[in-house]
N, C-alpha and C positions, 0 to 999 in steps of 0.2 A: 611203464612195464611193457606195453605193446611194442615200443621202440626196441627194447632189448630182445623181445621175441623175434622181431624182424631181423635184427642183427644176427641172432643165432641161426635162423633158417638160412640167411644169406651166406653165413660162414660155412654151413654144411654144403650148400650148393657150390661154394667156391672150392671146397675139398673135392667134391665130385668132379668139377671141371678140371682141377689139377690132375686127378687120377685118369680122367679120360684123355687129357692131353698127353700124359705119359704113355697110355695105352695106344695112342695114335701113332707112336713111333715116328715123330716128325711129320705128321700128317700123311704118312704113307698109307695109313688106314683111315681113309677120309671120313667114314662114318663117325669114328671116335673123335676126330678133330672137329668136325662140325657140331657134334654133340657137346663138346667142351665149350665152343663159342656160344651156343644157345644157352647152356646152363649158366655161364658166367654173365650173360646178359640178364638172366633172371636174378642172379645174385646182386648185381649192381642195382637193379630195380628195387629189390627189397631193402638194400642199404639206403637208397634214396628215401624210401618211405620211413625208415628208422630216423633219418635226420630231421624229420618234422618234429620229433619229440625228444631228441638227444643232442648233446654236444658232439660236434664232429670228432674231436680228439678221442672221446670215450667210445663212440660208435666204431670209428675206424680201427682203433687199437684193439678193441674187443674182437672185431671181425678178423683182423689180422692174426691175433693170438690163437683164436679158435681154428682159423684156417691153417696156421703153421702146425699146430699140434695134431689136428686131424689129418693133414697131409703126411706128416711123419708117420702116424699110425697106419694110414692107408698104404703108404709106400712099404712099410714093414710087412704088413699082412699080404698085400697083393703082389709085391715085387721083390720081397726079401731084402729090401734096403735097410741098412743099419746106420745109426749115428755113432760117431766116436765120442770120447769123453767130453771134449770141448763142445760138441754139438749139444749134449745134455745140459752143460752149463749155460749155453745160449738159450735153451728152452726155459730154464729157470729164470734167467734174466728177463725174457719176454713176459713171462707170467708176473714177475715182480713189477715190471714197468706198467703193465695194465692195471694191476692192483693199486699202484701209486696214483695213476691217472684217475681212477674211480674215486679215490679218497680226496684228491686235490680239487677236482672239478665239480 
């Protein structure tokens, strides 16, 4: 259970890093860019800790799915970005894939 908590926190940090990277405007706003790098290092550290008690496939797919969904939500809220219909189909497929991995492994 602790491993999954590490994955969830790592995924939230990954979302924050992605949003900071977008806000950095190609590193033209250096503070945001450096913040993104620092936060993603923290995310990878927590993912490393999670791997002590979880299968790699489950940890990484969960981290990725949470990161994708969180980044989509953050992009919508902070930057007004929208997905098209096929994008939503992709999100559903990502969620389904993670669910299948949790059942198989």
